[in-house]
N, C-alpha and C positions, 0 to 999 in steps of 0.2 A: 374756018375751023376754030373751035373754041378750046383753049387749054384749061384744064382744071388745076386750080391751086390746091396742092395737098398741104394739110397742116403738119408741120414738123413736130414730132413727139419724141419723148425720151423716156427711158426706164426710170422708175423712182430712184434707183441707186445713183444714176447720173444727175438727176435733179437735186438730190440730197447733197451730193458732192459740190455742185455748183452753188448751193445755198450755204455750204459750210456747216451742215448738221449731220448728226449720226442717224442713219436711216432707221435703225431699230427703235429709236426713240420717237419717231414721227407717228402721227395718227394712222390707224389701220387703213383708212380710205386713201391716204397718200401712198402708203406702201403697196397697196393692191392695184392701183390704177396706173395710167400713163399720164405724163405731164406734157402739155403742149408748150411751145415756146411762149405763147401769150400768157398762159397760166404761170410759167416760171417768172416772166417779167412782172406780172402782177404780184407774185409772192415777194419779189425783190423790192419793188417800189412801195408796196403797202402790206408788210407782213402781218398775217393774222396773229392773234395772241399766242397760240401754241408755238409758232416759229420764233417770236420774240423771246418767249420763255426759254426755249431750247438754246437759243444763242446766248442768253444771259446766264443760265445755270447749268446747261449741259444735260445729259452727257455729251461730250464733244468728241468728234472723230480724231484719229491720231494726228493728222496734219495740223489741226487747230490746237491740240494738246502740245505738240512739239513747238509751235509758234509761241504759245503762251508761256512755255517753260524756257524758251530761248535755246532750244536744241534741235538737232535733226531728227527725222523719223527713225533713222538707223540708231541714233543715240538713245531714243526711247526704248527700242528693242534691246539694245545692249544693257540698258538699265532695268530691264525686266518688265517694262510697261507695255503690255500687249492689248489691253482693254481700253475702251473709251472711259474717260474720266469726267467727273463733274467739275464745275468751277471751284467748288469747295475742296475737292480732293487735290486739284491743281494748286490752290492756295496753301493747303497743308503741306504739300511736297516742297513748295517754295520756302515755307517757314522752316521746315525740317532740314532742308538743304543737304540731302544725303550725298555721300562722296561721289557716287556715279553722276549726279546732277551737276556738281561743281566741275567734275572732269569733262563732261559733255559740253557744258557751257564754254569752257576754255577751248575745247576743240572747235566748237562752232565759231568762237571769236577769231581763232586763227584762220579758219576757212574764209570768213568774211574779209579779214585783213588781206589774205592772199588774193582773193577775188578783186578787191579794190586795187591792189598793186598791179595785177594783170591788166585791169581795165585802164588804169593810168598809163601803163606801158603802151597799150594799143592806141590810146588817144594821142600819145606823143608821136607814135609811128604815123598815124593818120594825118597829123598836122604837118609832118615832115615830108609826106608823100606827094 
């Protein structure tokens, strides 16, 4: 009995998320089709020009915007940023440094510090166990 290997595919939204790009900014053929695991791997290892350009200039999805600004996705929402931003817009926000961005970066720094403290505590417990 011969088993058939099925090709694993994903929706364009999932592929865009894995590639770290904003789905609405991708070419129509990418948005309308399905992406196989092999196609995704090919896009990751040898990105076409449209993908390189999107990663370079945007618009970027919220997780990428948040990372570039050094805040959480929730912090973006609290700051009123709900749309995808281009690299240029992100740089302008950094230069402008509005009050909400300064506050959210401080919150994020505290969160990271607390996470590091907890990890250190867990590591010490693990060593003693």
